C-alpha positions, 0 to 999 in steps of 0.5 A, a space after each residue: 186322521 180320524 174317520 167318522 160314519 155318519 148316515 148320509 141324510 145327516 151328511 146332506 142336511 149339514 152340507 145342504 146347510 153350509 155347514 163344513 162338517 170335517 170343520 166342526 168335528 175338528 172343532 168339537 174334538 179341540 174343545 172335548 182335548 181342552 176340558 179333558 186338559 183342564 180336567 186334568 189340572 184341576 185333579 192335580 190341584 186338588 190333589 196338591 191342595 188335599 192336605 192344606 188346612 183352611 184359614 182361621 175364620 176372620 183372618 181374612 178381615 183381619 189381615 185386609 184390616 192390618 194393611 190398611 192401617 199400616 199405611 
């Protein structure tokens, strides 16, 4: 459970507009948690890939050409 204080005017305006404040806060926090989780995954990938050397220039072209000629 999380409690948040907002000005009464803000709450009134939102509720008059039919906005479920609790649901919107929940949705925002879930989205924020998702972005944090994704950022952690990207940081882990960056750490895993930091020592991987890039492929030679032209490798992709020659690899695709070799595959095509093999069929």
